[in-house]
C-alpha positions in Angstrom: -51.8 38.9 40.1 -54.2 38.1 43.0 -54.9 34.5 43.8 -58.5 34.2 42.9 -58.1 36.1 39.6 -60.2 33.6 37.4 -59.2 33.0 33.7 -62.8 35.0 33.4 -61.6 38.2 34.7 -58.3 37.7 33.4 -59.1 37.8 29.5 -63.2 39.3 30.7 -62.6 42.5 28.6 -61.0 40.9 25.2 -64.9 39.3 24.0 -62.8 38.6 21.3 -60.6 35.3 23.4 -63.4 34.4 24.7 -64.1 32.5 21.1 -61.7 30.0 21.6 -61.3 29.5 25.2 -63.4 26.7 26.7 -66.0 27.2 29.3 -64.4 24.4 31.7 -61.9 27.5 32.0 -63.6 30.2 32.7 -63.9 29.9 36.7 -60.5 28.0 36.7 -57.9 29.9 39.0 -54.9 31.3 36.8 -51.3 29.7 38.3 -48.9 32.2 39.9 -46.8 33.9 37.7 -44.1 32.0 39.1 -45.2 28.9 36.9 -45.1 31.0 34.2 -41.6 32.0 34.3 -40.4 28.3 34.6 -42.2 27.9 31.9 -41.3 30.5 29.8 -37.9 29.9 30.7 -38.2 26.2 30.0 -39.5 25.9 26.5 -36.9 28.9 25.8 -34.5 26.5 26.2 -36.4 23.1 24.7 -36.4 25.7 21.5 -32.8 26.6 21.6 -31.5 23.4 21.9 -33.9 21.7 19.4 -33.3 24.4 17.0 -29.6 23.7 17.2 -29.6 20.7 17.6 -31.9 18.9 14.2 -29.8 21.9 12.6 -26.1 20.4 12.9 -28.4 17.1 12.2 -29.7 18.4 8.6 -26.4 20.2 8.3 -24.5 17.1 8.3 -26.6 14.8 6.3 -27.0 17.1 3.8 -23.5 18.4 3.3 -21.5 14.7 3.4 -22.0 12.6 -0.5 -21.9 9.7 1.4 -24.9 10.1 4.2 -27.5 11.2 1.5 -28.7 8.1 1.2 -32.0 7.2 -0.1 -32.9 5.9 3.3 -31.0 8.9 5.4 -33.5 10.7 3.8 -36.1 10.1 6.0 -33.5 11.2 8.5 -33.5 14.6 7.0 -37.5 14.6 7.1 -37.4 13.7 10.6 -34.9 16.3 11.2 -37.1 18.7 8.8 -40.5 18.3 11.1 -38.2 18.6 14.4 -36.9 21.6 13.7 -40.3 23.3 12.8 -41.3 22.0 16.0 -38.8 23.8 18.3 -38.9 27.0 16.8 -42.8 27.3 16.0 -44.0 25.7 18.5 -42.1 25.7 20.9 -40.0 29.0 21.1 -40.5 32.0 20.5 -44.6 31.6 21.0 -45.4 29.6 23.7 -41.4 31.3 25.8 -43.4 34.8 24.6 -46.8 33.6 26.1 -45.7 32.3 29.2 -43.4 35.4 30.4 -46.1 37.3 29.4 -48.6 35.3 31.3 -50.8 35.4 29.0 -51.9 34.4 25.3 -50.9 37.3 23.4 -51.6 36.6 19.7 -54.8 36.7 17.3 -57.5 33.5 17.0 -55.8 33.3 13.6 -52.4 32.5 15.5 -54.3 30.2 18.0 -55.4 28.3 14.6 -52.0 27.6 13.0 -50.3 27.4 16.4 -52.7 24.4 16.8 -52.2 23.3 13.1 -48.4 23.1 13.4 -48.5 21.6 16.4 -50.4 18.7 15.6 -48.7 18.9 11.5 -45.1 18.9 12.5 -46.3 16.4 15.3 -47.5 14.0 12.6 -45.2 14.1 10.5 -42.6 12.9 12.8 -45.0 9.8 14.0 -45.4 9.3 10.5 -41.3 9.3 9.2 -40.6 7.2 12.4 -43.9 4.7 11.4 -42.3 4.9 7.8 -38.2 4.3 9.2 -39.5 0.7 11.2 -41.5 -0.2 7.8 -38.3 0.1 5.6 -36.2 -1.8 8.0 -38.6 -4.2 7.9 -39.1 -4.4 4.6 -34.6 -4.8 4.7 -34.6 -7.4 6.6 -37.6 -9.4 6.9 -38.2 -9.6 3.3 -34.4 -9.0 2.2 -34.2 -12.7 0.5 -37.7 -12.1 -1.3 -39.1 -10.0 -4.1 -38.0 -6.6 -2.1 -37.2 -3.6 -4.0 -34.8 -1.4 -2.8 -35.4 2.7 -1.6 -33.9 4.6 -4.5 -34.4 8.8 -4.5 -37.6 8.9 -6.9 -38.8 6.2 -4.3 -37.8 7.9 -0.6 -39.2 12.0 -2.2 -42.4 10.1 -3.3 -42.9 8.7 0.3 -41.6 11.9 2.6 -44.3 13.7 0.2 -47.2 11.2 1.8 -46.1 11.9 5.3 -47.0 15.6 4.9 -50.5 14.9 2.9 -51.7 12.2 5.8 -49.9 14.5 8.8 -51.4 17.1 7.0 -55.0 16.1 6.8 -56.2 15.6 10.3 -55.3 18.7 12.1 -56.5 20.3 9.3 -60.2 18.7 9.6 -61.2 22.5 11.4 -60.6 24.7 8.2 -63.1 22.6 6.7 -66.5 22.8 9.9 -64.8 20.1 11.9 -64.3 20.9 15.7 -62.3 24.1 16.4 -59.0 25.0 18.0 -58.4 26.7 21.9 -56.2 27.8 24.5 -55.1 24.8 27.5 -53.4 25.1 30.5 -52.2 28.6 31.1 -53.4 29.8 28.2 -50.5 30.1 27.0 -50.9 27.6 23.8 -53.8 26.7 21.8 -54.8 22.8 20.7 -57.6 21.1 19.9 -60.9 21.4 21.7 -61.4 18.1 23.9 -63.7 19.5 26.1 -66.7 19.6 23.4 -69.2 16.9 23.2 -70.8 17.5 19.5 -70.5 15.9 17.1 -68.4 18.1 14.7 -65.9 17.8 17.3 -65.7 14.1 18.1 -65.0 13.0 14.3 -61.9 15.8 14.7 -61.3 14.3 17.8 -61.2 10.8 16.4 -59.2 11.8 13.5 -56.4 13.1 15.7 -56.1 10.7 18.1 -57.3 7.6 15.8 -55.7 7.9 12.7 -52.9 11.0 13.7 -51.9 9.1 16.4 -52.9 5.2 17.1 -52.4 3.8 13.7 -48.5 5.0 12.9 -47.6 3.5 16.3 -49.7 0.2 15.6 -47.9 -0.2 12.3 -44.6 0.6 14.3 -44.9 -1.7 16.6 -45.6 -4.2 14.3 -42.8 -3.6 12.2 -40.2 -3.8 15.2 -42.1 -6.5 16.3 -41.6 -8.7 13.4 -38.0 -7.4 13.3 -37.2 -8.9 16.4 -38.8 -11.8 16.2 -37.1 -12.7 12.7 -33.7 -11.9 13.9 -33.9 -14.4 17.1 -35.1 -16.7 14.7 -32.3 -17.1 12.5 -29.4 -16.0 15.7 -26.9 -18.2 14.6 -27.6 -17.2 10.9 -26.7 -13.6 11.4 -23.6 -15.5 13.9 -22.3 -17.5 12.3 -21.9 -15.0 8.3 -19.3 -17.3 6.9 -21.7 -20.4 7.3 -24.0 -19.1 4.9 -25.2 -20.5 1.6 -23.1 -18.4 -1.2 -26.0 -18.1 -3.4 -28.1 -16.7 -0.8 -24.7 -14.7 0.5 -24.2 -13.1 -2.8 -28.5 -12.3 -3.2 -27.9 -10.4 0.4 -25.0 -10.8 3.0 -25.9 -10.8 6.0 -23.5 -8.3 6.7 -25.6 -5.9 5.6 -28.8 -7.2 7.0 -26.8 -6.9 10.4 -26.5 -3.0 9.9 -29.9 -2.7 9.0 -30.5 -4.6 12.4 -28.3 -1.5 14.0 -30.9 0.9 12.4 -33.8 -0.8 13.6 -32.4 -0.2 17.2 -31.7 3.2 16.9 -35.2 3.2 15.3 -36.7 1.5 18.2 -34.8 4.2 20.5 -36.5 7.2 18.5 -40.0 6.1 19.2 -39.8 4.8 22.8 -38.2 8.6 23.5 -41.2 9.4 21.5 -44.6 7.7 22.9 -42.6 8.8 26.0 -43.4 13.2 25.5 -46.0 12.6 23.8 -48.0 9.5 25.9 -49.0 11.5 28.5 -50.6 14.5 26.8 -52.5 11.6 24.7 -53.3 9.9 28.0 -55.1 13.9 29.3 -57.0 14.2 26.2 -58.0 10.4 26.2 -59.2 11.5 29.6 -61.6 14.0 28.7 -63.3 12.7 25.9 -64.2 9.8 27.3 -66.0 12.3 29.7 -63.9 13.4 32.7 -63.1 16.9 32.4 -63.9 17.6 36.0 -60.1 15.8 37.0 -58.6 18.6 34.7 -57.2 21.5 35.7 -54.4 24.1 33.9 -51.4 22.4 35.7 -52.7 18.9 34.9 -53.2 19.7 31.1 -50.0 21.9 30.9 -47.1 19.8 31.9 -47.9 17.0 29.7 -48.0 20.3 26.9 -44.7 20.8 28.1 -43.3 17.4 28.3 -43.8 16.8 25.0 -42.2 19.3 23.4 -38.8 17.2 24.5 -39.8 15.0 21.8 -37.9 17.2 19.5 -34.6 17.5 21.0 -33.7 14.0 21.2 -33.4 12.6 17.8 -29.9 14.5 17.3 -28.7 13.0 20.9 -29.2 9.3 19.9 -27.7 10.0 15.9 -24.5 11.1 17.8 -24.4 9.0 20.3 -25.3 6.3 18.8 -24.4 6.1 15.2 -20.6 5.3 14.0 -21.0 7.1 10.5 -22.6 9.8 11.8 -19.8 10.3 14.5 -17.7 9.7 12.6 -18.6 12.6 9.7 -19.1 14.9 12.8 -15.6 15.1 13.9 -14.6 15.1 10.6 -16.6 18.7 10.2 -16.4 20.3 13.7 -13.2 18.2 15.6 -14.2 19.7 19.4 -17.0 16.9 19.6 -14.3 14.6 20.0 -14.3 15.0 23.7 -18.0 14.5 24.5 -19.2 11.6 22.0 -17.2 8.1 22.2 -15.3 6.8 19.8 -15.3 5.3 17.2 -14.3 1.2 16.6 -12.6 0.2 14.0 -13.6 -2.9 12.3 -11.3 -6.5 12.2 -12.1 -6.2 8.4 -10.3 -2.6 8.3 -7.4 -4.2 10.5 -6.9 -6.9 8.3 -6.6 -4.4 4.9 -4.3 -2.8 7.0 -1.9 -5.7 6.9 -2.4 -6.8 3.9 -1.4 -3.8 2.7 1.8 -3.4 4.8 3.1 -6.9 3.7 4.4 -7.0 0.2 5.1 -10.0 -1.5 9.1 -10.7 -1.6 9.5 -12.5 -5.1 13.3 -14.2 -6.3 15.8 -11.5 -7.9 16.8 -13.0 -11.2 20.6 -13.8 -9.2 18.6 -16.5 -7.3 16.8 -18.0 -10.3 19.6 -18.5 -12.0 21.3 -20.7 -9.2 18.0 -23.3 -9.2 17.2 -23.3 -12.6 14.1 -22.4 -14.9 12.1 -24.7 -12.8 13.5 -23.8 -9.5 10.3 -21.1 -9.2 8.6 -24.7 -7.4 10.6 -24.1 -4.2 10.6 -20.8 -3.3 8.2 -20.4 -0.4 5.9 -17.5 -1.5 4.7 -15.2 0.6 1.5 -15.5 -1.1 1.7 -19.6 -0.6 2.2 -19.4 2.6 -0.4 -16.4 3.3 -1.7 -16.8 7.0 -4.7 -14.8 6.3 -7.7 -17.0 4.6 -10.9 -17.4 2.3 -12.5 -16.2 5.5 -11.2 -13.4 5.9 -11.3 -12.6 2.7 -15.4 -12.8 2.9 -15.7 -10.7 6.4 -13.5 -8.0 4.0 -16.5 -8.5 1.4 -18.7 -7.5 4.3 -18.0 -3.8 4.5 -20.8 -1.8 3.9 -19.7 1.6 2.0 -23.2 2.7 2.6 -23.5 4.0 5.8 -26.9 3.5 7.1 -28.5 5.4 10.5 
């Protein structure tokens, strides 16, 4: 490919492509083929990893009954959106276009690619927001009028996440904004170059309602969780000293599990923002009027890096979630060598001691030797048990419902 070849010359004979190519790209030089091959190879790897990893997550959560809890339905929804994002917006469309060094699809496919990119990306972000809200209610509102989630409520929440996420990328269908080629012209995104009012409304809807609002709600929820946990740290550590009535209403052991799940949520949100923030900054830079600072490389690399957001979640579950690892080991034993071992709980050890130390009652012959009232002379094991009441309280803290 010629070093002086521009995009207008490359697509000069395809007049229909000029309809969804931003004028700022017409005189930009087409990158060297080596960069196209690198992006194609990279997107193929990312696509396969995202598809296989999220399929594992969906399979484990759907096939293992103890994991099919209402709260984990949000995790399944997150895996579904990441799977679709990897399968549609990563491999094969992006990979094939990169290896061909041009966009080889129609305008309809460009619009579909841009719409699905926004849809699945916003579904993932909105689902992470709902996970943070659920953790916030479970931890901060534990002693208030908080109604636990059930499957009907969680399905309604999932439905709302898809409706909310589909509104903003769908605005071009009603005449607001459009999707155009971007970067190396092997993918499509919303037009962040045009300054007309319809396009500005479209861009504002995407950035404010699709991206900024979920990020702000998520940040608020996790900030309040951290503040609450620090304020009640002594109460969370000294579980046996909690008031009995308050303990029966909502045990701190249950909240402790939710805190661990909240930590996983913080990691997922941080990784998502780590992937998408560079792309959001590039789009905001253009909207603010600095289009001259952008070139194919500056816009392509953040877009490719954003595709990584779909592969992080399975690894977080495998490394951080004890219940997920246990079920994964049961289904696929070859994961034993690469995943951290699960630590046994102290409560399980206590239960084992109780089962392995049966009570030794006196025989009938011994009772006859000591008389009818002699049973009080026997030091029965149950009376001199080394297990204290606090140990049995700790046993009650074992949660049978796993949380992610």
